[in-house]
N, C-alpha and C positions, 0 to 999 in steps of 0.2 A: 209685256212691258220692256222697254228702252231693246227692242229686238233681239230678246232673250229666246234661245231655241235649245231645246233638250231632247235628245233620244236615249232610250235605255234597251237593255236587252237583259232577260233573264231565263237562262235555260236550266234544266237539271233532270236528273233521271239514271236508271240503272245502266251501267256499262255491261255489266256480267254478272253472274252470281257472285254476291257478297263485294261488289264494287258499285258505288254511287257517284256520280260527278255533279257538279253545279259550276254554272258559268256565268258571270253578270259582268255588264259593261255600260258605259254612259259616255254620252258627248255632249258639252252643252257650249253654247257661245251666246255672249250677249254683250250689252253694255250695261250702264248705270246712269242712277239720275243726274250724275255730275257728267259734265262734259269731258270728252277725250278720254273715257274710261273703257277698256275693253277687258273681256276675259273669256278665256278660251280653256276647258279642261276635257281630258280624255282619261278613261280610267277603264281596266279589265283585271277581272279576278276570276280564278278559277279555282276549283278543289275536288279533290278525289279522296272518298272516304273508303279504306277496304276492310272487311272484316277477316281478319287473317287466321283467327281461330274462335271458337266458342265464346271465349273470354277475352279476345284482343282485338283491338280496331288501330288502325293507322290513318290519320287524317292528313294529306298533303295539301299545302295551298302555297298560292302563287297570288301577287298582287301588283299591277304596274299601273302608272299614274304620271300623266304630264300635264302640266299647268302653263299657261303663258297669259300673264296679266300685267294690267296698268296698275303699280302700288298708287294707293289714294291715301294721303295724310290727313284729310280734312280740309276745314277751313283755318284760317289764323285766328288767335285768340289776343283779348285785349284785357289786361288785368285778371287773367283767368278765366275770362268769359268768353264766347263766341265773338267774333266781330261782327259787324253790321255789315255783311256783303251779301250778294247774290250766293245761295246755297249750291246751286249748279256749277258754280266756278270752279275750275281745277288749278288748283295751285303747285302743281309739280311741275316738270319739265317735258316738253314733247319727247325727250330722250329717255323718259324713266320707261323700265320695264322690270320683269320679275319672271325668270324662267326656271321651272322645279320640276326635274326628272327624280321618280324614286321606284324601286324595285325592291319586293319584298318576298320572302320564301319562309315557309314554316312547314314542321311536321310535329304531329303529337302522336306518341305511342301510348295507348290506354290498356292495362291490363287489370283484370279482375281475379286475383287469387282465391276469392271468396265473395258472398253477399256484403261482408263487412271491410274487406281490406282490398285496397286498389292503388295501384301505381300508375302514375302518369308522369311521362318523359314529353317535355316541350323543348323544340329546337326552332329558333328563327335568326334569320339573317336580314339585314335590311341596308340597302345602298341608296343614298338622296344626295342629289348634286343640285344647288341653287346657283343661279349667276342673276344678279341683280343690281339694278342703278334707281337710286331713290332720292327724291328731292322732298326733304322736309320742311313745312314750313315753320319759320321760329318766332311768327307772332308779327305783328305790323312794326315798322320802323316809328321814330318818336313823331314824323308828321301824320301819321296813320293814313297815309296815301300808297306806301310802299311794304311789300311783304319782305320780311327777311327770310333768306332760305338757305337751306343745307344740302348740298348733293353730297351722297354716299354711295359708294360702290362697295360690295360684299358678295365675293365669291364664296362658296362653302361648301364642302364635302364632307358626307358622315356617314361612316360604315361601322355596323356592329354586328355582332353575333352573341346570342343569348341562348344560354340553355337553362333549364328548370326541372329538378325531380321533386315530386310529391307523393309521398308514401301517407295514404289516408286509412284510418282504421275506425271503424263505429264500436262504441260500447255501452253498456246500459249498467247503471248502477240504481238499484231500487228503481223508482218509475222515472228517471231522468236520462236522456239519451246523449250521449257525447260523441263528438267526432275528434278524434287526435290526428294531427297533422305532423310530420317531420318533413323537411324540405331541404334542397339545397339550389343554389341559384348561382351562376355564373356568368 
């Protein structure tokens, strides 16, 4: 429908003794039921899981994504209800666009001190860049034949690093099992 196309890739397996990998990817391209709307998305994700010792694993992850699309703010409203207009009309501008690029890296170290006590350390870093021009329809003008619109341009850059430490311990009191958690997040 609407010239929608999608291709996917999913591979995985052993790299060596104690090391497994996964690789997934996708590409899609298509329109929408509303005129002049396009969407293109590319995604690639990879992971490698290492068994460092009998009780210790390290999972490394990478994800890249790029999206280019036409923002669609829908149809105008009249008194809080959809206007009586063709649903496939596009009320944005021919210059509207949104481009988003993101890259995410991660690592999870998991160590079991015993069957009951485990330490998990997670580190994630992410970078996202967005550049967009978007025309919002603000409803119909008083004569109900013109659409009031507002164009916005918003470049955005987000970067973050996240760390989390979780120490869990299972205990049993009487017939009830508990899992205690102590953690730190920054």
